[in-house]
Backbone bond lengths (Angstrom), bond angles and torsions (degrees), N, CA, C in turn:
res aa  C-N    CA-C-N  psi(-1)  N-CA   C-N-CA  omega(-1)  CA-C   N-CA-C  phi
1 M - - - 1.538 - - 1.518 103.36 -
2 P 1.342 111.20 151.33 1.493 119.65 179.40 1.552 111.96 -73.69
3 F 1.266 112.45 -25.61 1.531 117.61 -174.79 1.557 106.42 -113.44
4 D 1.255 113.58 137.71 1.473 120.70 179.82 1.565 109.88 -89.87
5 I 1.380 113.64 81.95 1.394 122.63 -178.41 1.553 110.60 -111.06
6 G 1.301 118.37 123.51 1.455 122.16 177.08 1.523 111.31 -83.83
7 F 1.297 114.03 178.34 1.420 123.74 -178.59 1.453 112.79 -64.04
8 F 1.349 121.77 -48.34 1.445 128.62 178.42 1.504 110.89 -60.78
9 E 1.364 121.58 -40.43 1.455 121.44 175.54 1.448 112.87 -66.43
10 L 1.331 120.10 -33.77 1.435 124.87 178.68 1.517 111.28 -66.98
11 C 1.352 114.81 -42.40 1.483 119.98 176.87 1.606 111.53 -63.22
12 V 1.233 115.97 -37.51 1.474 119.64 179.93 1.568 108.12 -71.95
13 I 1.276 119.54 -36.93 1.578 118.12 176.22 1.554 109.37 -66.45
14 I 1.341 118.20 -38.98 1.552 121.61 -178.39 1.515 105.14 -64.88
15 I 1.279 120.86 -47.08 1.482 120.23 -176.29 1.517 111.54 -65.79
16 V 1.328 120.12 -36.67 1.394 122.95 -179.06 1.604 107.71 -69.17
17 A 1.270 116.50 -38.04 1.444 122.95 179.49 1.495 112.08 -65.29
18 L 1.317 111.63 -44.52 1.556 118.31 -179.76 1.566 111.87 -64.57
19 L 1.370 114.06 -35.21 1.524 119.63 174.14 1.574 109.23 -68.96
20 V 1.319 116.77 -42.37 1.390 115.51 -171.93 1.592 112.20 -80.16
21 L 1.281 117.61 -42.00 1.484 123.18 -175.74 1.509 113.53 -88.80
22 G 1.231 111.47 -30.61 1.550 116.78 -179.95 1.505 109.69 87.30
23 P 1.309 117.27 168.74 1.421 121.87 -174.46 1.519 115.94 -70.45
24 E 1.342 117.42 -23.29 1.468 117.87 -178.50 1.543 108.88 -80.78
25 R 1.245 118.49 -42.95 1.431 119.98 -170.59 1.616 112.26 -89.80
26 L 1.320 114.26 -12.26 1.505 115.84 -177.30 1.543 111.51 -68.97
27 P 1.262 126.72 -39.49 1.527 122.54 175.09 1.480 114.20 -61.15
28 V 1.318 117.97 -39.57 1.502 122.30 -179.05 1.572 107.07 -71.93
29 A 1.288 119.60 -37.44 1.471 119.17 177.13 1.470 110.89 -68.80
30 A 1.406 118.61 -38.18 1.438 120.58 177.64 1.491 114.23 -61.38
31 R 1.422 116.24 -39.21 1.414 121.73 -179.52 1.573 108.29 -66.78
32 A 1.295 115.17 -42.96 1.468 119.63 -179.15 1.509 111.82 -63.14
33 L 1.380 110.98 -43.45 1.471 117.14 -179.46 1.617 107.85 -68.25
34 G 1.283 117.78 -37.49 1.504 119.22 176.10 1.499 113.40 -65.63
35 R 1.306 117.34 -36.30 1.545 122.39 174.65 1.493 108.59 -60.04
36 W 1.395 112.82 -54.16 1.480 116.67 -179.62 1.518 113.53 -58.71
37 F 1.305 116.10 -47.40 1.370 120.87 177.05 1.595 113.70 -57.01
38 G 1.326 114.25 -39.02 1.554 122.13 -178.11 1.516 105.15 -72.15
39 K 1.338 119.66 -40.15 1.514 119.96 177.09 1.486 109.73 -68.49
40 A 1.222 122.58 -40.09 1.452 123.88 178.33 1.539 109.18 -65.99
41 Q 1.372 116.78 -41.55 1.464 118.86 176.46 1.485 111.46 -62.22
42 R 1.318 116.51 -48.81 1.524 119.32 178.27 1.467 113.29 -58.18
43 A 1.414 115.37 -42.68 1.439 115.08 177.75 1.535 113.07 -64.45
44 F 1.336 114.83 -42.68 1.442 119.05 179.74 1.569 108.36 -62.68
45 T 1.317 118.76 -38.41 1.515 120.63 179.04 1.543 109.24 -71.08
46 S 1.292 117.73 -38.42 1.476 121.46 175.98 1.570 112.41 -59.34
47 V 1.369 112.59 -48.54 1.444 117.51 174.63 1.485 114.20 -58.64
48 K 1.303 116.27 -43.18 1.427 125.44 -177.69 1.537 105.98 -64.09
49 N 1.263 118.72 -47.32 1.569 122.13 -176.10 1.578 105.22 -67.31
50 E 1.254 117.26 -42.17 1.508 120.79 179.68 1.522 110.93 -60.46
51 I 1.299 115.59 -41.41 1.478 120.18 175.76 1.543 113.32 -62.06
52 N 1.393 110.28 -44.39 1.459 117.52 -177.00 1.572 107.83 -66.10
53 R 1.339 117.13 -40.09 1.459 121.74 176.41 1.544 113.40 -59.06
54 E 1.388 114.07 -42.67 1.431 120.20 -179.84 1.513 108.74 -67.55
55 L 1.360 117.86 -40.05 1.439 118.46 176.73 1.476 115.59 -60.13
56 Q 1.412 110.94 -45.35 1.519 119.73 175.02 1.539 111.02 -58.42
57 L 1.308 116.15 -46.53 1.451 118.69 -179.75 1.557 111.64 -60.40
58 D 1.401 113.31 -43.00 1.480 114.12 178.24 1.521 113.73 -67.23
59 E 1.315 114.76 -30.79 1.494 119.02 172.98 1.564 112.32 -65.44
60 L 1.323 109.98 -45.58 1.466 115.01 177.24 1.499 115.24 -63.56
61 R 1.388 116.74 -40.36 1.440 120.75 173.40 1.464 112.33 -58.75
62 Q 1.358 118.96 -45.72 1.430 125.76 -177.84 1.579 107.85 -62.09
63 Q 1.321 118.26 -44.55 1.457 123.79 177.67 1.501 107.18 -60.42
64 L 1.300 118.06 -52.59 1.492 122.50 176.21 1.438 112.67 -49.67
65 K 1.233 116.38 -46.44 1.480 125.36 -173.51 1.595 107.41 -65.92
66 E 1.277 113.84 -45.66 1.483 121.16 176.37 1.534 112.12 -60.36
67 Q 1.382 112.28 -44.14 1.469 117.54 -176.46 1.598 106.87 -70.59
68 Q 1.327 117.88 -37.11 1.446 119.65 176.05 1.476 112.53 -59.80
69 Q 1.389 117.32 -43.96 1.433 122.16 179.82 1.570 110.17 -60.67
70 K 1.385 109.64 -45.74 1.549 112.84 -179.89 1.519 110.86 -60.46
71 M 1.267 115.76 -41.22 1.531 122.38 178.56 1.487 109.11 -61.79
72 D 1.344 114.60 -46.27 1.531 115.94 -179.82 1.505 113.03 -65.75
73 Q 1.305 117.26 -37.54 1.471 117.95 174.08 1.519 111.99 -68.07
74 L 1.286 121.66 -36.22 1.472 120.65 175.12 1.521 111.32 -67.89
75 I 1.374 115.04 -38.26 1.451 118.12 177.64 1.515 111.16 -64.54
76 N 1.303 115.69 -44.06 1.473 122.68 -179.81 1.569 112.35 -62.82
77 Q 1.316 111.55 -38.03 1.509 117.16 176.48 1.521 108.52 -69.16
78 Q 1.246 118.46 -42.58 1.461 121.42 179.10 1.538 112.23 -67.04
79 E 1.319 114.25 -37.17 1.444 120.86 -179.74 1.558 109.12 -70.92
80 L 1.350 114.38 -39.76 1.432 121.40 175.57 1.493 113.64 -61.22
81 G 1.416 112.48 -44.50 1.463 122.64 173.25 1.470 108.74 -57.32
82 D 1.341 121.97 -51.29 1.446 125.49 -178.84 1.443 108.95 -63.26
83 L 1.280 121.04 -46.37 1.520 123.93 177.34 1.430 111.81 -59.84
84 Q 1.357 124.48 -42.20 1.425 127.08 175.26 1.429 110.81 -59.29
85 Q 1.384 118.93 -43.40 1.411 126.31 -174.75 1.556 104.15 -67.17
86 Q 1.301 121.55 -44.91 1.470 123.08 -179.33 1.507 110.78 -68.23
87 I 1.253 118.32 -34.42 1.547 123.08 176.81 1.506 105.70 -64.43
88 E 1.307 121.29 -44.48 1.476 125.25 -175.68 1.596 107.70 -66.75
89 E 1.273 112.20 -45.62 1.471 119.71 177.08 1.552 112.03 -57.42
90 T 1.360 114.37 -44.06 1.487 117.43 -178.97 1.486 109.24 -71.40
91 R 1.307 120.78 -36.42 1.414 123.59 176.90 1.496 112.68 -61.46
92 A 1.342 116.05 -41.41 1.475 120.95 -177.58 1.512 108.42 -70.13
93 A 1.367 117.58 -40.24 1.483 119.92 174.41 1.431 111.57 -63.10
94 F 1.341 121.37 -39.29 1.411 123.40 178.97 1.510 110.81 -67.65
95 R 1.339 119.66 -41.11 1.454 116.22 177.34 1.498 111.15 -67.81
96 R 1.346 120.99 -36.45 1.395 119.83 177.53 1.554 112.61 -63.73
97 E 1.243 115.91 -38.73 1.567 125.41 178.26 1.559 105.89 -64.66
98 M 1.373 116.98 -44.36 1.402 119.37 -175.81 1.547 111.56 -68.89
99 E 1.398 114.84 -38.36 1.541 120.80 176.47 1.534 108.58 -63.06
100 Q 1.296 121.31 -39.79 1.462 124.72 179.31 1.488 110.61 -65.32
101 Q 1.369 115.60 -46.54 1.393 115.94 178.81 1.506 114.47 -66.02
102 Q 1.354 116.77 -35.78 1.441 121.44 177.39 1.544 107.66 -64.34
103 A 1.333 118.92 -45.97 1.463 122.58 -179.16 1.574 109.70 -58.91
104 E 1.286 115.85 -42.83 1.480 123.45 178.43 1.580 110.86 -62.81
105 L 1.362 112.16 -42.20 1.492 117.55 178.80 1.514 110.36 -65.96
106 N 1.293 118.21 -42.03 1.450 124.06 175.68 1.495 113.37 -56.87
107 R 1.418 112.21 -47.72 1.462 117.84 178.20 1.472 110.55 -61.69
108 A 1.371 117.59 -47.25 1.400 121.43 178.71 1.587 113.81 -56.96
109 K 1.353 113.53 -42.42 1.468 119.61 174.75 1.474 113.38 -57.61
110 E 1.368 115.26 -45.40 1.449 122.67 -178.81 1.495 111.46 -63.67
111 E 1.316 113.84 -41.42 1.523 119.15 178.45 1.538 110.42 -66.78
112 A 1.376 112.99 -44.25 1.415 116.21 177.63 1.520 114.11 -60.65
113 S 1.338 119.67 -40.80 1.416 122.30 -178.69 1.432 109.77 -71.80
114 S 1.378 118.65 -35.65 1.445 117.03 178.03 1.491 111.54 -69.63
115 D 1.301 116.35 -40.06 1.489 121.20 176.55 1.544 110.16 -64.23
116 A 1.338 119.08 -38.92 1.421 121.15 178.22 1.497 109.63 -66.62
117 S 1.237 119.78 -43.66 1.455 122.22 -179.74 1.541 111.80 -64.26
118 E 1.353 113.77 -40.16 1.501 117.80 173.97 1.490 110.18 -64.89
119 K 1.328 120.75 -37.69 1.477 121.52 -179.49 1.552 108.96 -69.77
120 T 1.340 119.89 -41.01 1.514 120.51 -178.79 1.456 109.61 -65.35
121 E 1.365 117.31 -39.09 1.376 119.06 175.47 1.506 113.90 -63.83
122 A 1.257 116.94 -40.44 1.481 123.05 177.43 1.496 108.89 -65.57
123 K 1.323 117.07 -44.64 1.480 121.60 -177.26 1.639 108.81 -64.25
124 S 1.307 114.01 -41.71 1.520 116.24 179.30 1.477 107.47 -66.66
125 E 1.344 122.85 -38.74 1.427 119.19 -178.81 1.570 109.10 -68.52
126 E 1.331 117.68 -36.27 1.393 118.40 -179.39 1.478 110.11 -71.27
127 A 1.307 117.46 -34.14 1.521 119.23 -178.14 1.559 106.64 -66.31
128 Q 1.303 117.04 -36.43 1.441 118.18 -178.14 1.533 108.36 -74.55
129 D 1.247 116.27 -36.72 1.451 117.59 175.62 1.574 113.69 -68.63
130 D 1.312 117.44 -28.16 1.489 119.22 -179.60 1.520 112.00 -78.46
131 M 1.304 119.42 -13.11 1.468 119.81 -177.29 1.505 109.43 -85.18
132 S 1.231 117.65 76.72 1.475 126.55 175.79 1.567 113.42 50.00
133 G 1.302 113.04 32.23 1.390 119.11 173.09 1.517 112.00 74.18
134 C 1.288 118.45 4.44 1.461 120.11 -180.00 1.470 108.87 -101.33
135 K 1.374 117.88 141.66 1.366 123.56 -174.45 1.557 108.94 -87.96
136 N 1.341 117.34 -16.27 1.437 122.51 178.59 1.500 108.30 -115.21
137 P 1.302 126.80 98.44 1.422 128.74 -175.25 1.469 111.73 -75.13
138 V 1.303 122.95 -7.66 1.517 128.75 -179.39 1.415 109.44 -65.65
139 E 1.346 120.21 -30.67 1.464 122.46 -172.05 1.570 111.06 -70.11
140 F 1.260 122.68 -17.04 1.409 125.76 -175.12 1.478 111.01 -104.43
141 E 1.296 117.99 147.21 1.437 122.14 179.85 1.646 108.09 -77.83
142 P 1.283 118.15 139.41 1.453 116.39 -175.80 1.530 108.27 -78.65
143 L 1.290 117.97 157.32 1.482 123.26 -179.42 1.598 106.43 -75.89
144 P 1.328 113.78 148.95 1.465 117.60 179.03 1.542 112.10 -71.36
145 R 1.239 118.35 150.10 1.409 123.06 178.63 1.504 112.92 -100.26
146 K 1.305 119.04 158.02 1.413 116.99 179.70 1.522 116.34 -77.17
147 D 1.294 119.05 -26.09 1.444 123.05 -178.58 1.556 109.65 -88.57
148 D 1.228 117.81 -4.73 1.555 122.08 176.25 1.486 108.41 -80.17
149 P 1.398 119.09 124.62 1.430 122.89 179.11 1.595 111.99 -67.58
150 Q 1.255 115.12 -29.49 1.448 117.44 175.94 1.469 114.70 -77.41
151 A 1.288 116.21 -15.59 1.465 118.48 179.13 1.503 109.19 -68.28
152 D 1.317 120.27 -27.01 1.520 117.63 179.92 1.486 111.68 -69.24
153 Q 1.224 114.22 -27.14 1.579 120.20 -178.98 1.542 109.03 -72.39
154 H 1.378 112.85 -37.74 1.531 118.46 -175.39 1.526 108.56 -92.30
155 N 1.339 118.45 -1.90 1.529 119.57 -178.75 1.447 109.24 -76.11
156 T 1.383 113.11 122.93 1.492 119.69 -177.66 1.538 111.25 -109.33
157 I 1.274 116.40 14.79 1.414 117.84 178.44 1.419 110.39 -85.72
158 H 1.397 117.26 126.80 1.386 122.98 -178.56 1.513 115.18 -89.83
159 Q 1.257 119.40 132.61 1.458 119.47 178.60 1.474 110.34 -100.60
160 E 1.374 114.91 133.48 1.466 119.11 -179.41 1.550 107.41 -77.62
161 P 1.339 112.41 145.37 1.467 118.18 178.79 1.538 105.99 -67.94
162 S 1.393 113.20 142.43 1.438 116.69 173.86 1.476 112.55 -80.99
163 S 1.257 115.45 142.94 1.500 125.75 -178.58 1.470 108.91 -91.05
164 P 1.336 116.24 130.72 1.409 118.23 176.34 1.456 112.41 -71.22
165 K 1.305 117.20 143.17 1.510 121.75 -176.41 1.572 104.42 -88.04
166 T 1.237 109.87 137.39 1.459 117.53 175.45 1.596 111.59 -104.19
167 G 1.210 110.81 143.52 1.565 114.13 -177.94 1.512 109.79 -84.79
168 S 1.180 123.27 163.05 1.467 127.65 -179.32 1.458 113.26 -96.67
C-alpha cells in the first residue's frame, strides 16, 4: 500500500465516515472510494510497468550496442587479417613478377652483349679486309687530310686556272 495505515487507524476512519455519512450513504461512498482507489492503483501500476519496460528497453539497447561494437571489432580484425593476407599475397606475386622481369632483362643484356661482341669482331675483320686487302694497314702511307697544314705541302693535285668569262 502506498500509505502506511495500520488496523487501528483504519477502524477510526470507518467510524468517522459512518458518523458523517450515515448508514445509507456509506456503502455508496465506499464503492466510489474503492473505484477511485482501484483506478489510482491501476494507473500507478501502469506507470510503474511502463517505466520498467523503458528501463528494460534501455538495457537491451545498451546490450545491443555493446554486442554490435564487439561484432564490428571482430569483423574489423577479420577484415584486417584478410587485408594483410591479401597484401602479403600481392607482395609475393609482385616479387615473383619482378624476379621474372629481372631474369628476362639479364638474359636480354647477355644476348645483346654477346651480339655486340660478335658484331664488333665482325666489323673489325671487315675493316681489316676493306683496307686494300692487306691485314696490316701500317705498311701503307695514310692519305693526307684537308685540315692538316702539312697536307698542302704533300698535295700533288694540280688545279686548273679558271678562265675569265667574257660578256657578249
